[in-house]
C-alpha positions as CSV (number, residue, x, y, z in Angstrom):
1,M,0.0,0.0,0.0
2,S,1.1,3.5,-0.8
3,A,1.4,6.1,2.0
4,V,-0.2,8.7,-0.2
5,P,-3.5,7.9,-2.0
6,S,-3.3,8.2,-5.8
7,K,-6.3,10.6,-5.8
8,L,-4.4,13.0,-3.6
9,K,-2.2,14.2,-6.5
10,F,-5.4,15.2,-8.4
11,R,-6.9,17.0,-5.4
12,L,-3.7,19.1,-4.9
13,N,-2.5,19.9,-8.4
14,Y,-5.2,19.1,-11.0
15,K,-7.5,22.0,-12.0
16,P,-10.4,20.9,-14.3
17,I,-11.2,22.6,-17.5
18,N,-14.7,24.2,-17.5
19,Y,-16.5,25.7,-20.5
20,D,-18.5,28.8,-19.9
21,V,-21.4,28.9,-22.3
22,K,-22.2,32.6,-21.8
23,T,-18.7,33.8,-22.7
24,G,-17.7,30.9,-25.0
25,M,-14.4,30.5,-23.2
26,F,-12.6,27.7,-21.4
27,E,-11.7,28.4,-17.7
28,V,-9.0,26.9,-15.5
29,N,-9.5,28.4,-12.1
30,S,-10.0,32.1,-12.8
31,E,-7.9,32.1,-16.1
32,K,-9.9,32.2,-19.3
33,F,-8.7,30.8,-22.7
34,T,-10.3,31.0,-26.1
35,R,-9.1,27.5,-27.2
36,Y,-9.3,24.2,-25.5
37,E,-5.7,23.4,-26.3
38,E,-4.6,26.5,-24.4
39,A,-6.6,25.5,-21.4
40,R,-5.4,21.9,-21.6
41,A,-1.8,23.1,-21.6
42,N,-2.3,24.9,-18.3
43,H,-4.4,22.6,-16.0
44,W,-1.6,21.1,-13.8
45,R,-0.2,23.6,-11.3
46,C,2.9,23.3,-9.1
47,D,1.8,23.9,-5.5
48,K,5.2,25.4,-4.6
49,C,5.8,28.0,-7.3
50,G,2.6,28.2,-9.3
51,H,4.0,27.3,-12.7
52,R,1.5,25.4,-15.0
53,F,2.1,22.2,-17.0
54,S,0.1,20.2,-19.5
55,T,0.8,16.8,-18.0
56,F,1.4,15.3,-14.6
57,K,4.7,13.8,-15.9
58,K,6.0,17.3,-16.7
59,L,4.9,18.6,-13.3
60,R,6.6,15.7,-11.5
61,K,9.9,16.3,-13.5
62,H,9.7,20.0,-12.6
63,K,9.3,19.2,-8.9
64,K,12.2,16.7,-9.0
65,D,14.5,19.1,-10.8
66,I,13.6,22.5,-9.2
67,H,12.1,21.8,-5.8
68,A,14.2,18.8,-4.7
69,Y,16.3,19.3,-1.6
């Protein structure tokens, strides 16, 4: 058994993409994007520095390289 549940990474770092019908834009948190691809490229966020990534793999590499002690 893992010490950290696998769903914890999604709760901490994953920000879902929402489509606002009224404005016709995609939202990730409070940021708005005109295209889905732009929103998709920004939905994983580093909890330490706030940089955004398109995949969890890139986020994990960033944390390993930048925030490792």
